[in-house]
VEXLUMRO-700821 format. One record per residue: x, y, z of N, C-alpha, C, O, CB in turn. Coordinates in steps of 0.02 Angstrom, whole numbers, plus 50000, padded with zeros to 5 digits. Atoms other than C-alpha are relative to their C-alpha. Glycine has a CB too. Layout:
REM residues N
XYZXYZXYZXYZXYZ/...
REM end
This chain:
REM residues 427
499305001550018509724800755992500014995749938499524992349922500374996550059/499925004150060510374792355834500304993350020500794992950056500455003549948/499775006749984510594773655846500124996049937499744996649889499504996450046/499865004450057511384761255726499534994150002499314991950055500744997750000/500415006050007510344746855662500394995149957500804997149916499315001749968/499635005150036510964730355592499955000949924500394998849887499754993150019/500094999250072510274735155420500475005249971500525005949910499295001949984/499504995450024511604748555410499775007249995500095011149960500234997849934/500224993150001510604764555436499895002450072499864998450119499345000749959/500134997149934510314776355581499355003949997499125005949944500595004650022/500604995949998508774785455640499975003850065500265001850116499374995649991/500084995749942508324799155761499344998450034498824997850001500045007549980/500615001349962507074795455899500085002750071500615002350101499834992550002/500004997149933506624803856062499874994750053499484990050041499475005650005/500125004649944506704794556228499415002550041499415008050068500644999550045/500614998149964504984794656308499744994050040499984988450033499455002449951/500315005249959503924784856433499404996849967499174991549989499805002850067/500575002650037502484782056310500035002849929500155008749919499325001850035/499974998050071502434782456120499314999149968498934994649986500534995949963/500625000750038500974785056003500054993749956500604991449940499875006349956/500005005850045500444770455894500375001849935500245007149906499284997849985/499604998950060501654769055748500645003950012501055004349967499595003549951/499394996349984502984779455835500534995150025500404991150070499865005650053/499485004949984504634769955848500495003150049500795008350035500364997849936/499514997549952505724772256003500714998949973500814995349924499924996650068/499315001850015507624772355994500094992450008499804989350052500505003950046/499905007249999508224754755960500214997750070500715000050097500534997949948/499855002849934508194745156124499735003950058499765001450115500724999450007/500294996249945507374758856227499304997350016498874996849972499965007649982/500645002849978505924751556328499625005350040499835007150095500104993550043/500384994949963504614764456379499644996850060499554990750062499495003449954/500335002549941503724762856545499304997349985499074992550017499955005450053/500685002050015502014761256466499904999049925500325000949885499505005250027/500145001450070501194755756304499245000049990498854999550037500314993149979/500705000550019499534755756212499834992749986500234989049958499855004549938/500215007050010498554739456208499234999749995498885003850023500264995550057/500705001949998496844732156169499924995150058500184989550055499754996949932/500055004049940496374725156340499294997350009498805000649992500215004150062/500635003149980494994713356396500004999850076500514998350107499914992849969/500095000749927494344713856575499404995550013498934995249973499925006950034/500525004949985493244700956659499305003049996498844999949969500114996950068/500674997049998491794712956684499765002249931499185004049923500005005950046/500194998150068491804716856496499894994149954499784995149894500525004649970/500095005750045491624699156430499385000849958498845002749982499964993550041/500554999450046490524699156277500275000049929500834997849917499585006350014/499774999750069490624701956090500585004949994500685009250037499415002249954/499364996450004492244709756026499965007550012500405010350045500304998849935/500024992849992491674727856019499865002250072499975007950090499475003049955/500094998749929491214726656203500614997950040500835001450085499384996450025/499465002949959492634715756266500675003649990501025004850039500094992849982/499364996850014494114724356180499945007550008499525010749977500244998349928/499994992849990494484741956242500725002350001501164998950027499635001950066/499334997250000496004752956214500195002550070499805006050102500065005749950/499754997849935497034755756372500755001549994501094999049949499874994750054/499284999249990498754762056422500194995950061499924996850115500195007650010/499805004749947499614748656525500765000250006501115002949963499754992849985/499285000449991501354745456594500314995349949500044990149933500164997650071/499635004450044502614738256473500274994150040500514995150096500595003949966/499795005949962503044720356525500745000450019501155003149982499874993749960/499305000949979504644716956622500204992849985499794988349987500095001650076/499765006550025505724702356567500294995750055500634998250100500505001149946/499635005049962506254686556654500654998649962500755001149907499584993550010/499335001050029508004680256617499994996449932500444997349892500434996050047/500045003750062507434668856475499475002849953499254999449907499854992750014/500524996950040506184680856399500275005449953500835007849962499465002950044/499824995050050506224692856252499415004849993498835002849993500164996649931/500514995050014505284709156226500015001449925500535002949896500125006550041/500064999050072504644711156048499585006249986499035007050014499684993849965/500394994550026504094727355966499564997249945499814994949894500455005949974/500475003350045502524721455876499855004449940499605010049947499344998250037/500164996350061502364727055696499294998349975498925002849954500504998449945/500685002150019500794716955656499834993850039500274990250064499964998749923/500245005749961499734703655740499474996349960499114999249920499725002350068/500495004150034498664689255677499354999750039499345000450100500284993149989/500675000749971496804687055709499824992650000499804989449947499475004249962/500175007149993496314669855775499374999250044499175003950079500584996150030/500635001049965494754662255850500095000250076499615001550112499694993449980/499924999749927495524661456023499935007150027499795008150086500684997250021/500154993249979495394680456027499265001150010499055004750055500265004949949/500724999849991493524678556003499814996650066499414999450105499644996549941/500155003649938493464665656143500215004150061499845004450111500374993250001/499774996149943494494676756258499535005850015499385007250073500715002749986/500464994549990493314691356230499344997850029499075000950074499895003649935/500635002649975491754681056257500054997150070499564997050107499744994749953/499935003749936492474672256409499724993049995499554990050046499665003850056/500275006750012491864655956331500474996149955500774999149910499295000449968/500345004149950492084641456345500215001250072499854999350119500114992849983/499804997949933493074647956493500305006949995500505009149941500514995050032/499684993549998493714664856545500754999250007500974995250049499715004350057/499275000549990495594667256523500215002150070500745000150094500365004349948/499834997749932495564675656694499974994250050500294994550103499535005650022/500025005849956495134658856772500664996249999500804992250043499434995349981/499355003350006496844652956713500575004250028500925001950073500144998349930/499414996149980498094667056734499875004850058500355006750092500265003849941/500154995949941497194677956863500235007249997500205010650048500284996950058/499774993150005497884694456797499405004750000498835002649992500425001049936/500544995049999496884710556808499705001249931499115002649925500265006550029/500244999050068496764712256619500344994949955500854992149972500135007249976/499745005050048497054701256468500135003449933499685006649905499504994249992/499834997950068497964706056308500014993849957500454989549965500685003949998/500035005850044497464693556175500505000749943500895005549940499284999149973/499555000050058498404689456015500534994750006500964995150050500335006849993/499545005749996499364673355981500424999349937500694993949924499624993650013/499574999750059500254678155819500305007049996499965011950010499614998249935/499704993450006501484692155788500624999749955500964994649951500195002850069/499354998750030502874698755680500275006350030499895010950047499955000549921/499724994049969504084711455749500754999650006501084995749972499695001150067/499284999249992505814716055808500184998950073499865001650118500235007149977/499755001049932506764709955961500235006750027500665010049997500574994850002/499864993349973506854725456073500394999750065500735004550083499345003750011/499615001049939507604718556235500034992550013499574988849994499695003950061/499925007249986508244701656295500204999150073500555003250102500534996849953/499795001949933508424693256464500734998050002501034996649949499574994450027/499275001049995510174690056530500224992949983500824991749976500235001750069/499815006950018510104671356488499844998449927499944992749905499654995150046/500185001250070509514673256308500635000349957501005005249959499475005249976/499405000550040510864667856186499875000149925500295002649887500374993750017/500125000950071510034664556017499775006449965499815006949904499484994649989/500304994150031509264681755989500305006350028500525006550086499245000050010/499724993649979509854699655997499545005749979499125004849935500715001049971/500404994150018509084716955990500105001649926500665001849901500215006050045/499984998550072508634721255810499814994249956499664995249897500675002349981/500195005750041508244703555752499265000549981498845002350022500134993450038/500695000050023506654702355647499734992950006500044988149983499955002549927/500245006649980505564688055705499254999349988498885004249980500164998750073/500705001749989503894679355703499974996050065500484993350087499704995849939/500085003049934503204672155864499524994149996498964994949971499755005250052/500485005449993502454654955891499735000050071500055002650117500324993049982/500374998649939501234653356034500064994950055499694995250104499295000849983/499955004949946501794638456137500515002250053501075004050037500214993249972/499554998749943502534641756309500004993950046499514990250051499785006350039/499955005149947503144629556442500575002050046500955006550031500124992849970/499494998349951504264629856593500684996749986501184998750015499774997950069/499385002950023505574618756511500364995550048500934993550034500445005349981/499625003649949506014608856666499714993350019499854990750073500055004250062/500255006749985505064592456655500224995249945500564997149898499235000150007/499775005150046505314576156561499755001149929500124999849881499774993250024/500264999050067504184580656415500375005549963500465005249902499265001650003/499634994550032505144596756383500734998149986501085001749951499985006150045/499305002150008506784587156389500034992749978500194988250017500405001050066/499975006650029506684572256274499324997249981499294992349944500324995350048/500675002250018504794570356260499685004849951500005007149904499574999350062/500374995350042503474581256180499785005850044499365004850087499394996549965/500184994349957503344598756256499265001550002499015004650049500375006149977/500724998950000501514599256206499644995650052499064996850067499714998749931/500295004249947501214585656337500215002450070500004999550120500224992849990/499784997549935502054595656476499415002850039498965006050010500545005449990/500534997249959500924600156621500055007750004499575011050023500034997150071/499914992749999501634617856607499835003349934499875009449927500715001750020/500144997350066501134619756424499425004950002498915003650035499854994449950/500534995050003500094635256387500075004049935500615004349905500045004850062/500024996250062499594646056239500075007450017499655010350051499354998749960/499874992849991500334663656240499455004049967499245002649911500705002049971/500534995750026499014676956217499304997350011498825000849996500115001049928/500665002849981497604665356272500014997650072499604999550113499814994349952/499925002349931498184656356428500505004250039500605003250099500224992750001/499594995049967499404670356466499695006849987499335007649938500754999749975/500354993550007498884688656488500365005149956500165010949955499915003050067/499554995250031500214696456377500114998549926500684997349904500675000150036/499965001750070499824693256194500225005849955500535010649979499354997549976/499704995650051500194702856034499605006249984499825010349944500104996249938/500404994150016498804715956033500225005950043499825008950079499254998650011/499694994649963499964728956107500645002149964500884998449921500154997950074/499394997750033501474739156056500594995450014501024994549971500175007150023/499485004749981502614727056149499694993650028499144993850056500495003250052/500215006249969502434708956200500624996450026501154996549994499604995549951/499445004049976503554698056308499854992649989499314990250004500135001450075/500075007150017503834680056254500614996350024501134999250038499894999149924/499425004149986504964665556296500454999849939500204999949882499794992850022/499544999850056506524665156190499884994449950499984995349890500714999650025/500115005650046506064648156119499385000949956499254996749913499924993650040/500584998750043504484655756042500195003549935499785004049889499505004250038/499824995950058505464665755914500264995749942500604990749952500545005150020/499755003150061505814660655735500165005649951499885011049955499484994949970/499834994750048506604670255590499405002049957499004997749938500574997649954/500554997550042505404681155492500174999249926500735000849906499855007450016/499875000450073505244677355305500095007049972499635011149973499414996349964/499834993250022506084692555229499615002249938499565008249925500735000549987/500364998150060505064691955069499285002050015498935004749971500004994249950/500694998349981503424694455164499975006950033500465009250062499714994750046/500124993849963502704710755229499904998450074499834992650093499395003849971/500115001149929502494713355415499334996650012499284992150054500035006650039/500675002849988500644709355403499944992949974499604988850005499475004449968/499995006950024500924693755298500374995550049500164989950062500324999549930/499615003949952502234687855422499614998650064499734993650099500655003550017/500375000549936501004690355566499414995349997499144993450049499775006750022/500655003250004499544680455498500024992450002499494989350008499675002149937/500005007050017500144662555478500234995150054500054989250050500424999049943/499645004949959501114654855622499544995450040499654989350040500465003550048/500445004349959499714648655736499654994849958499684988849974499495004350037/500385004850039498664640755601500454995349961500304989349955499545003649952/499555004350038500124634155498500314994750045500324988850026500555004249967/499695004949955501004625855645499494995050026499644989150034500355003550058/500535004649978499364618655707499854994949946499804988949960499365003950018/500135004550056499014611255535500574995149990500464989349975499875003949936/499415004350009500794604455524499994994350050500104988550030500645004150007/500015005349950500664594855687499424995149987499514989149995499945003050071/500565004450013498944588155642500164994949945499984989149949499395004049980/499875004350057499574581155478500624995650008500634989949983500085004249939/499355003549998501354575755522500224998050071500764995150078500525004249969/499755000949932501434574455712499744994150038499874993550098499845005950037/500325005449961500484558555756500134993349966499684990349936499245001350006/499815006550028501424542955700499594994550032499394995150090500764998750010/499805001350070501074530755626499535003049949499585001549889500054992549989/500484997050046499674541055552500255006749973499845011049955499335000950034/499744994050032500834554755490499884999549924499934994049896500765001150015/500215000050070500354559855314500544997449954501134999049961499795006949979/499535003150047501144550055172499775001449928499185002649916500064992450012/500184998850069501204552354983499434995549976499404989649994500614999149955/500545003950029499654546854890499384999350043498864997050019500244993449984/500595000749957498484547455040499495005549986499655010749956500215000250073/500554995350009496814556455039499805003050067499744999350117499404996649967/500174996549938496354569455170499385004349989499365008449943500595004350025/500584995750001494644577255200500145006050044500295005250104499364996250023/499844993849964494894595455252499375004150010499115006949962500555004049962/500574995649985493464604355339500245007350000500825008850014499694998050068/499844992850000493404623255324500595001549955501065004949975500165002350071/499414999950043494564622255175500205007049979500785008049959499874995949939/499824993350021494504640855138500245004450057500455010050046499425003349967/499794996149942494934646555314500754999650012501124996849972499644997650061/499294999949985496614649155398500304993150007500804991649975500115003850063/499755006849992496854631255454499964996149934500444992949913499614996450054/500105004050060496134623655297500465002049943500704997649907499305000649978/499584997850056497134634255175500724997550009501054995949959499995007649995/499335002849989498764628555256500004992449996500474989549971500275002250068/500045007250006498184610555270500054997849928500424993249912499344997450031/499985001950071497894609755083500705000949972500934996549935499495004249960/499334999050026499594617155045500504994950028500924992449991500245007150016/499555004949970500484605555167499874993049971500344989249960499914999950076/500165006550030499564590455097500324999549931500574994249912499234999149994/499675000050065500214595454926500754998950006501044995349966499875006549964/499275000949992502004596554990500184992850014500744990649999500275004550056/499875007049984501844578555049499824995449943499914989349949499604998050062/500205004250056501224572454880499364996350012499244991049982500544995149986/500655003149985499514568254951499445004149969499575009249937499904999350076/500584997050033497754573254898499525003150051499314999750098499634994849957/500464996549955496654586154985499315000449968499245002349910500265007050016/500704999150020494764585554972499725005350047499615004050106499594993250004/500214994349959494154602455033499245000350007498884998949960500265006449970/500724999049988492454605755112499895007550012500235010650052499754995850062/500174992949995491684623055093499265000750018498884995950015500165003749934/500704998649985490044631155145499725005549955499145007449962499915001950074/500204994650044489974644455011500314998849931500924998249926500225007050028/499765001750066490114641054825500515005149974500935003449932499424999649952/499524994950022491074657354802500714998350020501195001249994499805006750029/499345001849975492534649154893500324994249961500904992449973499974998250072/499765005950036492724634554772500655001549961501134997849966499464997449952/499414998450040493964642954655500615001350043501174999450026499875006049955/499434998749955495034648954800500314993550024500924992850023499775004250061/499755006349974495174631354871500334995949944500864992949955499434995950033/499695003650055495514623354703500665003249981501144999849962499524999849939/499384996550016496824636754672500574998450047501154999050029499885007349999/499495002049952497734631054828500294993149984500824991150010499724999950071/499755006650020497924613854749499584994250023499804988450019500674999250026/500445005549980496454603754815499854995649940499784998049884499355002750032/500185004750054496054588154714499275000849983499074999649926500154992850021/500714998950011494204591954734499705003850057500005004450111499654993349991/500344996049950492964602354831499284997750006498954996349956500035007649982/500695001949986491304597854913499675005750039499955008250087499964993250041/500394995049964489994610554967499544996550049499104992850029499595004549950/500385003749949489264604455131499265002150000498844998550027500295001250069/500704997950002487664614355099499584995849953498974996549951499965007449980/500365004650044487204601254969499754993950038499444989550008500444997949943/500175005949961486924588855111499675002250066499755007950088500624995750014/500364998449939485864588055269500164994750053499724990750072499245000449988/499795005049950486844577755395500465003150052500955000150073500364994049965/499564996249956487564590755512499695000750070499085000650077500155007049971/500234999449931487444592555700500104993450037500414988850011499275002050002/499915005949960487364579755837499654994049969499144994749935499745001150071/500265006250029487034561755789499324998250030499254998250091500504994250011/500635002649973485224555755805500114993350035500604989850021499464999449945/499955006449965484934540755917500034994349949499624994049903499414999050048/499895005450046485554525155829499374995649995499034994350044500614995750021/500565004650015484224513955747499325003250009498834999850025500054993950043/500644996550002482864527255745499885002349928500365002449889499995006050049/500124997350067482014534155588500445006149985500665007149928499275001849991/499584994050009482994550355615500724997949983501055001149942499995004450063/499325002550015484624540455615500034997549929500524998749893500204994550049/500015002750068484124531655454500045005649948500385005049898499374995849988/499984994350046483824548455370500695003350000500955005249948499465005150018/499324997249995485484555255435500504995649962500924998149925500215000750074/499525004650031486404539655376499955000349924500465000049890499884992950024/500094999550072485654541255202500365006149973500695005849921499265000349983/499664993850022486294559255188500764999450008501145001749965499745006050041/499285000949988487984554655262500324995649946500884996849924500134997050069/499755004350054488174540855132500055004049934500515002949895499554993949990/499964995750059487794553754996500645004350003500975005349952499385004649995/499384996249992489214564355067500604995649986501084997749953500045003050071/499465004750014490334549055063500084998749926500644998049901499884993550037/499965001150072489894546254881500335006049966500695005249917499314998749971/499684994050029490404564254844500764999650008501135002049965499735006550033/499285001149991492114559854916500254995049948500774996149917500154997550072/499805005050050492194544354805500035002949929500445000849889499524994150002/499984996950066491804555154654500675003449987500865004649930499435005049993/499354996850006493484563354689500574994950007501064995249970500085005450053/499465004649985494534549054758499964993449961500454989949954500014998450074/500115006450032493784534554662499554995750042499594995950104500654996449986/500485004149964492414522154710500344995450050500804991750033499584995949951/499735004349947492784513454875500595002950036500834999950085500194993649971/499414997049968494224525154921499795005250052499725011150036500465003249946/500134995349946493794532755088500645003650019501195001550001499704996350062/499414996049984494954545855158500424996850054500164993850101499795007150021/499545002649950496494540755256499995004150063500125001550118500714999849971/499984995549943496354555855370499445005249992499295007449936500695003450006/500474994449999495034568655419500305005550042500485004450100499304997850027/499724994149968495674585855464499425003950030499085007749996500415004549949/500604997649966494384591055594500145006150044500655006650076499714994550043/499984994549952494074607355685499315003150013499245006650063500465005349976/500664997449981492204612055674499724996550061499404999850103499524999249942/500225003549940491814598455801499284997649995499134993349955500075004550060/500685002649990489984596355847499614998949936499284993849928499625004650045/500415000350060489224599755677500224994649951499814992049914500015006749965/499725004350052490364588355575500274993350025500404988849985500545003649964/499655005849972491074575255693499674993349983500024988549967500065000750074/500305006550017489774561455662500174997849929500304991949918499255000350008/499845001650069490114562255475500744998349993500934993749957499815005749953/499285001350003492004563155498500184993050020500584989649988500375005050043/499825006649975492064547255598499704994449957499944988849960499754999250072/500295005050045490974538255470500414999349936500544993749915499295001849983/499695000350066491894542855309500744998350002501034996849949499905006549964/499295001949994493654539555374500074992549986499654988550006500285001750071/499895006950020494364523255306500154995550060500314998050114500564999549949/499795004749949494694507555408500735001350017501165001849973499904992749977/499324998949979496254510355511500245007149990500835008650002500464995549964/499814993150010496244528855469499955004250063499845001550118499575003149946/499974995749942496294543955583499575006249990499595009449937500725002050016/500334993549995495154558355629500405004150050500435002350109499244999450021/499594995849956496264572055700499655006750008499475009949959500735000949971/500414994149986495424586855785500385004850046500715002750094499334998050032/499634995049961496104603155855499555005450028499795009950062500535003249957/500444994749976494554613655894499284997749996499144992149975500105006549959/500715001350004492674614355907499625006449987499235008750028499744996750065/500274993450014492144630355822499244999949992498925005149998500315002849938/500725000550006490364623955795499684997250064499074996650067499804995749941/500255002849937490194616755971500444994450024500844991649987499284997449990/499535004649966491034604956093499694993150016500054988650036500255003250063/500335006349983489744590956116500014995449939499524994949902499275001150024/499915004250058490404578855986499684993250011499774990150064500754999249983/500325006649997489394563055950500204996049938500374998849886499235000650004/499865004250057489714548155837499764992950014499644991150072500765000049983/500205007049995489214530255804500624995950014501024994549968499634997649935/499385003249979490544520955901500114993249967500674990749965500014999250075/499915006550034490214504655807500495000649943500904996149931499324997349975/499554999150057491114511755656500715001650024501195001249985499745005549955/499334998549974492544516755769500354993550020500924992349999499955004750060/499635005949977492934500255852500034994549947500544991149941499684997350064/500005005450050492414488455711500485001549943500784996949915499304999049973/499544998150054493434498155584500675002650026501095004949987499675005249957/499364998749968494844501655707500295006749979500885007349960500504994549983/499794993250017494924520255673500305003450061500175001450118499415004149973/499664996349946495964532255776499705006950006499625010549957500765000549986/500194993249984495294547855859500595003450034500825001050086499365000350045/499394996849974496734559855891499885007450012499725011149966500584999049951/500004992949985496694576455980500685003049983501194999749989499835001350073/499384996750018497994589055923499975007350021499465010650011500144999449924/500004993249972498494605556001500645003649981501195001650001499924999750077/499454996050026499624618455917500594995649980500494990649945500225005150053/499405003550022501434612255896500585001950045500585007350076500165001549926/499394998049965503124611755981500485003549952500355003849892500344993850033/499554995850040504594622055920500264996549938500294999549885500585002350042/499725003550058505324608755805499494999649944499665000649886500244992950020/500525000250051503664606755716499855006949972499795007849911499364996950029/500144993150022503324625455710500575002549955500455005949906499915004650060/499424997850039505084628455644500014996749932500174999949882500654998650038/500035003550064504894615255509499485003249954499605004149895499844992550010/500534996750039503274623455452500245007049979500135009049922499355000550041/499764993250016504074640855460500524999849945500555004349903500285003350062/499495000650052505524634955353499684999449931499955002049882500454994050013/500355000450064504284630555216499785006949976499775008349916499404995350005/500204993250018503674648455222500615004149981500595007949932499635003450059/499384996450016505444655455224500254998149930500505002449893500544998650053/499775002450066505854644755072499515001549944499624999449887500114992550004/500504998050050504324651854981499634994249970499404994549912500335004049945/500375005850024503514634854964499275000250021498874996050000500324993650026/500704999049978501914640855049499815007249990500235011749990499914997950073/500294993350005500794655855025499675001650067499314997350093499495000649941/500314998549936500254664955184499245000749996498905000750048500285006350027/500734999650010498494666555110499685005550043499165004550074499674993250017/500294994449962498214683355192499425003049961499495004849902500545005450015/500604997750034496464689255152499855007350014499685011149968499424995850019/500194993249981496164705455248500495002650052500754998950094499285000150028/499584996649951497204717955345499605005850029499295009749992500675002549968/500394994949966496414729355474500475005050033500995003050059499524996950051/499614995249960497094745555547499904998650074499434995250094499795007249984/500005001049927497444745755734499315001550030499074997850073500535004350033/500644997849971495804754755771499434995149986498934995250021499815006849974/500535004650019494784740955688500104992950025499784988350001499934999849925/499885006749974495444726255789499374996650025499274990850009500515000450056/500625003449979493754722855873499574998049940499274992649941499605004550045/500415001650059492894723455702500264993749965499864989849939500005005949952/499725006150030494084710055636499764993850037499594988850006500775000350001/500235005749961493594698555778499254998949994499014993349998500195000950073/500725000650011491754702255751499874996349934499424992049931499665006949999/500075003450064491934696655569500144992550008499804988449979500465003149948/499835007049989492754680555628499454996550040499264990950024500674999350037/500535002849959491414677555761499394998349957499074993149967499805004850055/500605000950042490044679255629500144996449935499704995949892499695006749986/499805003650060490994669555496499885004149937499665001649886499624993349994/500084995450056490944684755382500665001949968500685006149923499635006250023/499354998150027492804685555346500134996349935499844991149920500554998350051/499835002850064493554681955178500434993750008500694992650063500375005249957/499565005949995494484665655138500715001950018500975007049995499994996149934/499314998749981496204664655216500085002550070499685000950114500315004849952/499814997849933496994673555364499995007650005500125011149956500694997350018/500054992849989496794690855440500565002450044500814998950088499325001750031/499504996749959498064702855513499755006950021499315009849990500675000649963/500124993249976497994719055612500675003550003501165000850030499635000050070/499394996049994499304732655596500075002550071499585004850101499995005949949/499884997449932500094737355762500475006049994500245011749990500314994350046/499534994450008501684747855748500135001849926500345007349911500654998350034/499934998550071501764746455559499435004649979498855003049990500004993549957/500524995050012500824761855497499574998749939499035001649932500325006649992/500415001650058500214754655332500234993349972500744990649991500065005649946/499845006450030500214738955228500575000649950500745006049927499384997149966/499505000350052501584733555110500725001250022501175001249981499835004849948/499334998549974503084737355223500354993550020500034988950044499975004850060/499635006249988504464724455244500595000950048500864995950072500264997449935/499414998949958505834732455350499855005550051499355009150045500625001849958/500054994549953506074744155497500105006649964499775011649980500504999250057/499884993950038506754757055376499375002149962499215008049959500584999049950/500644998450033505114755855277499525003350049499195008250033499694993649971/500464997449949504144758955438500195007150019499765011450024500004995550062/499774993349982505204773955486499855005149945499645010749959500745000050016/500144995550056505034781555312499265001649995499065007349982500254997049934/500724999050006503154778955312499725004150057499185007150051499644993349997/500244996449941502984786755485500195007449999499925011350038500284996950063/499774993150002503844802955438499485004649968499605010649962500665000549961/
REM end
């Protein structure tokens, strides 16, 4: 049947119970089943083993939920973790029979629960990944990220974006930047909102003009947004890379300077204090600190360290942070057993701060910067639907290009910006 769309055009589409990838149903028609990349407990392992194509039931909505037709999805490290079942299996949390990963998406609102007021069928949206039950003190006047019901959609829930449809809470939706393609819109929300909260969400150590920030993994998804956000605040980013080929990319984002960590040998767990091994580590760590001074000026340690590798870098991070400064960490991609010399922590009164994604107000503030074209999505690679496991394999092996990756879902090719574009390209 022909259905009107808010953009002012109509299209013909058949009503069916299952659609091929890239085939668009009539606006608002929810098929019984959908295609998805599913993980099952018995398949835990590397991405090409863990992710398998399946036909599954289309999710049913609760009263405050929204069904989104997914045009494109972002690739994040939690998809790697979900596939591996490490550090924990997602099935130990949600207990579902299968897990659909994916914690970033761009798409179109396709159905809404009866209590949803802010969104309607046809709205173009991006999805942020924080969910909560909304009925405790932290969700009502506190910080929803501290709620005991807080969970990450697509990692701690079984219904992420690697499917034709995904169901999300209405408060997860934000307007899609209309100047971006579907795949560009899908690649940024998780890493951008995480970086925003790390830099601006922990008073009194929220970032201020003129401060210096050491950014690990400066060419990656988190790092590329951290550098841009640091610039918006009038502060200085010192980026750390592991490949000299990434230097120009990081400097092009606006970093004040770049350090190649491969020029130093002070990585991994801290040697026992006051041993010869510790003395050698400390000598190398001081050389790294001097490289920071070469950028910030002699004696100017960084006000903040933007941490996410964890085990490999944490001892150095806690050393080079200034007195009264903050090390803020959101992940442990190199390992979870973090060590450090606590003397430099208590004597210099430094703050160690954990940070986990962002609540809606923070995510929305970050998204507005993207809508206003003040940030670049830094999309590096786009993969077709069939290559979703390969994208995660590249991330697992740190073989991906600088920036953020996306996978096409219902959008049939890159460069499309509207539903009309998708329909034209599918004909």
